[in-house]
C-alpha positions as CSV (number, residue, x, y, z in Angstrom):
1,M,98.1,96.9,97.5
2,V,99.9,99.2,95.8
3,A,98.0,102.1,93.0
4,P,99.1,101.6,89.4
5,A,101.0,104.6,88.4
6,R,99.5,107.0,86.4
7,N,101.5,108.4,83.4
8,Q,104.4,110.3,84.0
9,Q,103.9,112.9,82.2
10,E,101.0,114.2,84.5
11,R,103.6,114.4,87.6
12,H,105.4,117.8,88.1
13,C,108.0,118.7,90.8
14,A,106.4,120.7,93.9
15,W,110.0,122.7,94.0
16,C,110.7,124.0,90.7
17,G,107.5,123.0,88.5
18,S,109.3,121.4,86.2
19,S,107.5,118.1,84.0
20,D,111.5,116.6,83.5
21,T,110.8,114.1,86.0
22,H,111.1,110.2,87.0
23,F,108.7,108.6,88.9
24,V,109.4,105.7,91.4
25,Q,107.1,103.3,92.8
26,R,107.1,101.2,95.5
27,G,108.1,98.0,94.9
28,L,108.9,95.0,97.0
29,V,108.0,92.3,94.3
30,G,109.0,94.3,91.0
31,P,111.8,96.1,89.7
32,T,113.1,97.9,92.3
33,D,113.3,97.6,96.3
34,E,111.9,100.6,97.2
35,T,109.8,100.8,100.2
36,D,108.8,104.5,99.5
37,Q,107.2,106.0,96.3
38,Y,108.8,109.5,94.9
39,V,109.1,111.4,91.9
40,V,112.9,112.8,91.4
41,C,113.0,115.8,89.6
42,H,116.2,116.6,86.9
43,E,115.7,120.3,86.3
44,C,116.4,120.8,90.0
45,A,117.6,117.9,91.4
46,R,115.0,117.4,94.5
47,V,113.0,114.4,95.6
48,T,109.5,114.5,96.9
49,Y,108.0,112.1,98.8
50,E,104.4,110.5,97.7
51,F,104.4,108.4,100.9
52,V,106.9,106.9,103.1
53,A,107.2,103.7,105.0
54,K,107.5,103.8,108.6
55,S,108.1,100.5,111.1
56,A,105.8,100.7,114.5
57,R,108.9,101.2,116.8
58,E,109.3,104.5,114.6
59,M,106.0,105.8,114.8
60,R,105.8,105.7,118.3
61,L,109.2,107.6,118.8
62,G,108.5,110.0,115.8
63,R,104.3,110.5,117.4
64,Y,103.7,111.0,113.5
65,R,99.7,112.2,112.8
66,P,97.8,113.2,110.0
67,G,98.4,116.9,110.0
68,G,101.4,116.5,112.0
69,I,105.0,117.9,110.1
70,F,107.1,115.5,107.9
71,R,110.7,116.7,107.9
72,D,113.3,114.7,105.4
73,S,116.7,116.1,106.9
74,V,118.4,114.9,104.0
75,H,116.6,116.3,101.6
76,G,115.8,119.6,102.7
77,T,112.0,119.6,102.4
78,R,108.9,119.1,104.6
79,Y,106.1,118.3,104.4
80,E,102.1,117.5,105.7
81,I,101.3,114.1,106.4
82,T,97.9,113.4,105.1
83,R,97.3,110.4,105.6
84,V,98.0,107.6,107.9
85,F,97.8,103.5,107.0
86,R,99.3,100.5,108.4
87,V,100.2,97.9,106.2
88,G,100.8,94.7,108.1
89,S,101.8,94.0,111.9
90,N,104.6,96.4,111.5
91,E,104.3,99.0,108.9
92,H,102.9,102.4,108.3
93,L,102.3,103.9,105.2
94,L,102.5,108.0,105.5
95,Y,100.5,109.8,102.8
96,L,103.0,113.3,102.6
97,K,101.9,116.5,100.9
98,P,104.9,118.9,99.5
99,L,105.2,122.4,101.7
100,P,107.7,124.1,99.3
101,G,108.6,128.0,100.4
102,L,107.9,127.6,103.8
103,G,111.6,129.1,104.4
104,V,114.6,127.9,104.5
105,V,116.2,124.6,106.2
106,P,119.0,125.7,108.8
107,G,122.6,124.5,107.3
108,R,121.3,124.5,103.5
109,G,123.7,127.6,102.5
110,G,119.6,129.3,101.9
111,T,118.1,126.8,100.1
112,P,114.6,126.6,99.6
113,H,112.3,123.9,100.6
C-alpha cells in the first residue's frame, strides 16, 4: 500500500530548491499507471525520485542494497538507496535520497547532479 500524498507545497526540488513542483504518486489503480513515485520541478525541469520499482531480475543484476548508489542516467542524477522493500512476488521498491552536487555527469555538458 502506498502512503497518502503529502501536501504538494511541502515538496521542494532537491536540485535547485524551488517549490514550483508537481508530485506524481505511484498509482497502479488510480488516475496514473506510474510504477515509480517522483517530483517534477518546473523551475529546473529535473525529476527527483522518491522510490523506483525494480523486478527481481533487475535486483539480482543491479545488486541494489541500502547504502548503495542508484544512478539515473536518463536525468543525469544519483541517489543513495535508503531502503529496499519487497512488494509481491516479483517487485522491489528502492527508496531513494537525492545526492545533489556530487560533481558532473560525463557527457552532460557540465550539468551538475
